[in-house]
N, C-alpha and C positions, 0 to 999 in steps of 0.2 A: 726864664729866657724869653726874649722876644724873637719869634722864629723869623719874622720879616727882616728885622735888623741884622740877625745873624747871617741870613741868606745874602743880604746886601754886602756885608763885609766880606764874605767868602767870595762872591762874585767880583767884587772890586779887586781883591788880590788876584784872582784867576785871570781877570782882564789885564792887569799890569804884567803878569808873568807872560801871558800869551802874546802881548805886543812885542816884548823883548825876544821871545822865542822865534816869532815870524822874521823879525828884523834880522836876528843873528843868522838864520838860515840863508837869507838872501845875501847878506854881507859875505859870508863864507863862500857860497856858491859862485857869485859874480866875481869876487876878489880873485879867487883861484882859477877860474876859467879864464879871466883876463891875463893871468900869469902863464897860460898855456898848458894847464893840467889837462890830461885826456879825460874822456868820459868815465872810464874805469876808475881813474885816480880821483875824480870828483865823488864818485860813488863810495870809494873807500873813506873819504873824509867823514861821511855820515855813518859808517859801519857800526862804530862803538856807541854812537847815539842811539841806534835802534837795538843793539844787543843789550845796552844798559836798560832800556825800556822793558825788555823781556824779563830780566833779573829783578829789576825794581818792583815791577807789578807782581811778581811772584811772592815777594816778601812784603810789599807795602801794605797789604791787608793786615798781616800779622803786627807789623810796626805800628799801624794806626790803632789797632785794638790794644796793643800793649802800652803805647805812650800817648794816645789821644790824637784826634784829627788835627787839632790846632798845631801840635808839635810837628807833624809831618808836613803841614802847610808851610810853616815857618822854615823848615829845613829845606824845602824846595826852593823857596825864594832866596835863601842865603847861598845854596849851592850855585844858583844861576848867577848871582853876583860874582862869586868866586871864578866861575868859567869865563865870564866877560873880562874880568881883570887879567886872568892868565893869558888870554889871547892876545893882549896888548904887548906881551913880551916877544911875540913872533917877529923876527927881523928878515929883511930882504936878503941878507947874506946866507941864510940857512939853505942847506941843500934840499932837494925835492923830497928825499927820503925822510929827513929830519922834520921837514914841515908837515908832511902827511902824518907822520907818527904822533907829533905833538898836537895837531889839530884833531886827530882821531881821539886822543886821550881827553882833551878838553870837551869835545863834543860828547864823550861818553859821561863826563860829570854833568853836562847840560841835559842829557838824556835821563839821568837819574833825577835831576831837579824837576824836569817837566812832568815825569810820571808820579812823583810824590805830590806835586801840586794838583795834577789832574785827578788822581784817585781820591785825594782829601776833599776836593770841591764836589765831585760827582757823588760820593758817599754821603756828604753832609746833606744833599738835596733829599735823599731818601729819608732822612730822619727829620727834616725841617718841613717838608712839603705838607700842606693841609690835606685832609681827606678828599679824595677825588681830583686833586689838582696836580698829581705827579707828572703826567704827561706834559701839562703846560709849563710847570716849573723847570723840568729838565730840558725841555725844548728851548726854553727862553735862555737858560745858562749855556747850553751847547751852541745855539745859534748865535748868541751875542759873543761868545768866546771866539768862534770862527770868524765873525766880522772883525773883531779886534785883531786877530792874528793876521787877517788879510791887510788891515791897515799897517801892521808890522812889516809885511813884505814890502810895501811901498816905502815905509820909513827907512828900512834897511838900505834899499836901492838909493834913495834920495841922500841919505847920510853919506853913503860911499861916494856918490858923485859930487856932493858939495863940501864935505868935511874931510874925507878920507877914512881909512880903515881904523886906525888907532883912536883918533878923536871920537869916532862914532861909538866905539866900545866903552870908552870912559864915560861918555854922556849917558848911555843906557844904564851902566852899572850905578851911577849916581842916582838916577831917577828911581831905579828899582830899590836901592837902599833906603830912600825916603819912603817908598810905599811899604817896605817891610816894617819900618819903625811905626808908621801910622797904623797898620793892621795889628801889630802887637799891642798898641795902646788902645785900640777901639774895638777889637774883636770881642763880642760878648762871651762870657764864660757859659759852659753848659753843653758844648759839643761833647761827644762821648767821652766819659771819664776813662782814666787809665784802667786797664784790667791787668794788674801785675801778675796774675796767674796764667795769662795767655801764653799758649805754646804754638810753635810753628808746626801745624799739622792739618790734615784735611784741606790742602790747598786747592784740590780738584773738587768741584761741586758735586754733591750727590744727586743733583737735579740734572737729568740728561738734556733738558731744554737749554740750560745754561751752557753746557759743554758744546752742544751743537751751535748755539748762537755765537759762541766764541770762535769756533772754527769757520763759520760763515764770515765773521768779522775779519779774520785773517785774510781770506781770499779777497774780501771787499777792499781793504786798505792796500793789499798788494796791487790790485787792479788800478787803484789811483796813483800809487807812488811810482809805478814802473814807467809812467810817462812824466809825472809831476816833478820828481826830484832832479833828474839829469836831462832825459830825452828832449822834452819840448822846450825847456829854457836854453839848452845848447843850440837847438835848431833856430830858435828866435834870435839868439845872439849872432848866429852865422849869417842870418838874413838881414838884420838890422844895423849891425856895426860894419863900418868900412875900415876898421883898423886904426883910424886916428884917435887921439884923446877925446875930441869932441864927439866923434862917432860912438866911441865906447860909453861916453856919458849919456848920450841919447839912448843907447841900447839899454843901459841900466834902468833908466826911467821908464822906458817902454815895457821892458820885461817885468819889472817890479810892478808897474801899474796894471798890467794884465793879470798877473798872479794875485795881486791884491784884490782886483775886481772879482776874480774868480772865487776867492776865499770869502770875500764880503757877501757876494751873491749867495754862495753855498750857506753861509751862516744865516742869511735872511731867510732862505727857504726852510732851513731846519727850524727856525723860530716860528714859521707859519705852519709847520707840518701838522699840528694838531687841528687847525682849521681845514687844511687840505684833506685830511684823512678822517673827518667825522663820520661816525657810523661804521659798522662792520667789525669784524673780528681782527685783532692786531696781527696774528700770525698769517692770516690770509693776505693781508695788505703787504706784509714782509715779503711773502712769496711772489706776489704780482709785481712789485717794484723791482725785486731782484731780477726777474726776467726781462723787464724793460731795459735794464742797464746793458745787457749783453751785446746787442747788435751795434751800439754806438761805436765802441773802439774798433770793431772789425770793419765798419764802413770807413772810418777815418784811415785805418790802415790801408784799405784798398785805394782810397784817394792818393795817400802818400806814395804807394807803389807805381800808380798810373802816371803820376807827375814826373817821375824819373829824377827828381831833385828839387830844390828850393824854387818855388814859383809863387807869384803873388796870389793867384787864386787858391793855392794850396793853403797859403798863410790864412786867407780869409775863411776857408772851409775849416781849418783847424780851430780858429777862434770860435766860430759858430757851434762846431761839433763839441768842443770841450766845455762850452757854456751848457750845451744840452746834457752832456755827461754829468756836469756838476749839479744840475737841477735833480736829475734822477738819483744821483749819488747821495745828495743831501737828504732826500726823503728816506732812502734806505738807512742812512747813518742815524737819522732821527727816530725812525721806528726801532732800530736796535738799541739806541740809548734808552728808550723807554722800556723795551721788553726786558733788558738786563735788570733794571730796577724792579719791574713787576715780577719777574721770576725769582730774583734773589730773596733770601730770607733776612728779615730784619736783624736776627741774632748773628748772622755771619755775612752781612752786606758788604763789609770792606773787603772780605776774601773773595766773594763772588765778583765784585767789581774789579778787584786787583786781578783775578784770573782772566776775566774778560778783556781787560786792557793789556794783559801780557800777550794774548792772542792778537790784539790790535797792533802792539809793538812788533810781534813776529811778522805780521802782514807787511808793516812798513819796512822791516829789514829785508824780507824777500823782494818787495818792490824796489827798494833801494839798489840791492845787488843786480837784479835783473834789468834795471834801468840803464846802468852803466854798461853792463855786458851786452844786452840786446842792441843798444844804439851803436856800440862800437863794432859789433859783428854784422848787423843788418840794417843800420840806420833807423830812421823814423818808422818805416813800414813794420819791421820786426818789433820794435818797441811798442807800437800801438796794437799789433796782433797779440803780443804777450799779455797786454791789459786785458784784451777781450777773452783770452783763455782763463785768466784769473777771475774775471767777472762771471764767466760761466761756472767756474767752481763754486763761487758764492751762491749762485742760483741753485745749483744741485743740492748743496747742504741746507739751504733755506727751506727747500720743499719738504724737509723732514721735520721742520719745527712743529 
């Protein structure tokens, strides 16, 4: 097997998936916020997406060991296509309760798909990376993936504004189907062979470093999603949209553009992290960068509280502050992505990575729920202060690595 060719094929499949994942999230968020859904209702739309991620990652390592990484990668792509097509059946005559329930279920399928694809791609890097090149290869995959997902945020907003909800879904499903066919035809053979004797056992790592890193990951991604999923997009839409169709389209482009820029910049920093962090002990770097993240959301929460409501200066401060948060967050995430592969044992790498990303999904679930609840109860200040508390939790756990 040619490791570089296999790495390129896995990366291409992962890119295609994450482009659709980012676009779908933005489509759903902006479409239903425009229909008048409350912050808590918007958070509920993504609930099963995150719950599915927890369950999927718990079992994905076993499934990959039992059926092979290629099989789980194909399954992730196929399930995402099914989720996109299912959402096209949603009609404007549906009640709010029916719409929320249906979208939750479809998002649950998409969550299973996302984490099958992620676990397959990340585990493959451990097996394909050359000696001494693990940090560089995983940083390149993770960083490029997030840059592509950021482009997906903008793509979703643009498709919603220009084509509408259903045509956008059909277009994405068609492109993803072509990618699946191409990957199935060209992915080299030789990724881990099936182990028909594999059993679901030992899902929790015997290495305490893996378990602590996973807990830190939970807090880290909770700190991001508590403002990213509902709070800040809803605030921006209230500031940018005047309620007219033209105003809503402008808001879609502006919000999608900002979140796309944030994710793309985040991915770029992740890809550069090995150069930024040259020299020194990785655990010490993880502790240092976790501490740097904590004050940023607290300072933004203070600015939001002092403003008393939407203000032009507050919007500017939020943009700059969230870009700073993204830079520090990206370095933290990149170090974590390296450490989980460095700590994990090759013989059980899919299980260690699956457990780690189960914690990642749990963090997103906590952040998603708290995003809607905190924004509805206390507005943007409470939302950002909650992010600061979760970032502090990540720092406390990281100190024990």
